[in-house]
N, C-alpha and C positions, 0 to 999 in steps of 0.2 A: 443564387447559392454565393456567387462572384464577391470577395470583400477586398477590392483593389487596393492597393498599397500597402498591404501587410506583409511585414517581410519577417525574416526568422527571427528570434529574440525579439520582438514586439510585443508580448505579452506579459502585461502589468502581473506583479503577486498581490494578493488579495491581501488589504490590510488588517483584517483581523476574521473569524469564523461564520461571523453573520455577514457579512462582503462575500467571502467564496462561497457559503451556502445557498445565500439570499438572493446575493445583488447581481447586478446584469451584466460586470464585466465578465469575460473569460479571460482568466487566471489559472491556465492549466497547472498542475502539481507534477512537474516531473520528476523522475526518480533520481537516483545517485545518478545513475549514467545516462539522464536526460532522456529518458524515455518515457511514455505514457502507452498504457494499454490501449488497442483499440479494436472494438466488436464489430466487422460489416455482416450486415444482412439484407436479404432479398428484400427491397423495398414493396415487392408486388404480391408475395406469398410468406414472406414472414423468417424465410427459413437463414440458420445461421451458416454463414458461407464461410467467415475465419477469424483467428483473433492474428492480429500482427502488433506493428508496434511503431509510434509514431516519436519524431524529436520534433523540435520548434521547427525545422526547416518543414518536416512533411506537412505537420500540421498547418502550417501558413501555405504552402502549397496546395494543400485541399482544399483549403477556403478560397485561396485565389483562382483557381481553375475548374474547380466544380467537379473533379476528379480525383479519385483516394492518390494519395502518394504514403508510403511509408517508408519505416529505416530497415534496411536488410539486417539484422545482427550478426548474421553468417557471413555476409560479405562486407560488412563494414561501408554500408552507401545507402544513399538516398534510393527508394524504386519508384516509379510510376509504374504502379499497379496495370498489367496489359500492355506497355509499351511496347512488349516484343511479342507479347502470346495473341495481342488483339481482344484481352478479356478486359478491358479496361471498366474501371467501376465508376458511374455517373453517380455522383453524391445527390441525392434528392434532399436527405437531412441529417444532420448531423447534433448528436444531442451528446453533452457532457453529464457526468454523473453527480451526485450531490456536492463529493468533495474534492470535486473536478479533478481526478488523477485515473480516468478511465474515459474515453470516449465510444459512442456509438453512431455510426454509419449506415444509413439505409441506402442501398445503392439499387443501382439498376446495372445489372452486367451485361457488357458488350461482347461483341465475337459470338462463343459458340456457347455464351452464357454461363461455362464454368469459372471456377474463383481458385481451386486447386493447382499444383503444378503436375500432380499426379494423372488430370484430366479428370477428375469427379467435379461436379458441380460445388459439392462443400468441403472443404476440407476435413470435417467430422461424418465421414463416410463410413466410419464402423463402429459396431455396439460393440458395448465391453459386457459378456455374458457372466452368469452367475462363476461359472466356471473360471472366469479369467480371459478366457480366450477370445480371440478377436474375430466378428462376424461381419463383413461386407456388405453394406447395404446398398 
């Protein structure tokens, strides 16, 4: 998974739509705030674990280390998932969508296997009922 030498802001810009959608260069399209959506799923079960955000540094660090790094919008800082909780996410595969504005990480959670700061395995631990009430699963 490691791609040594990749540093923040080293991603190219695709020259055209064909290169963006069909080319071999990773050319992520960060939004106006410099972020890209990142969806993490469990590599073994396929369960959706979380949706987070990455900036160029987080994406670079993820590629360099093979462990998920995100950008915390609430704290305004780079976040190495699991650095304090032990729930490091080892990246088995990273995909980018067709127009390169979202990434999908297939991860192996470490520690107790959780992904959510609430202690749940997945951040998507509640089902919205027809009446709009939330039911914890």
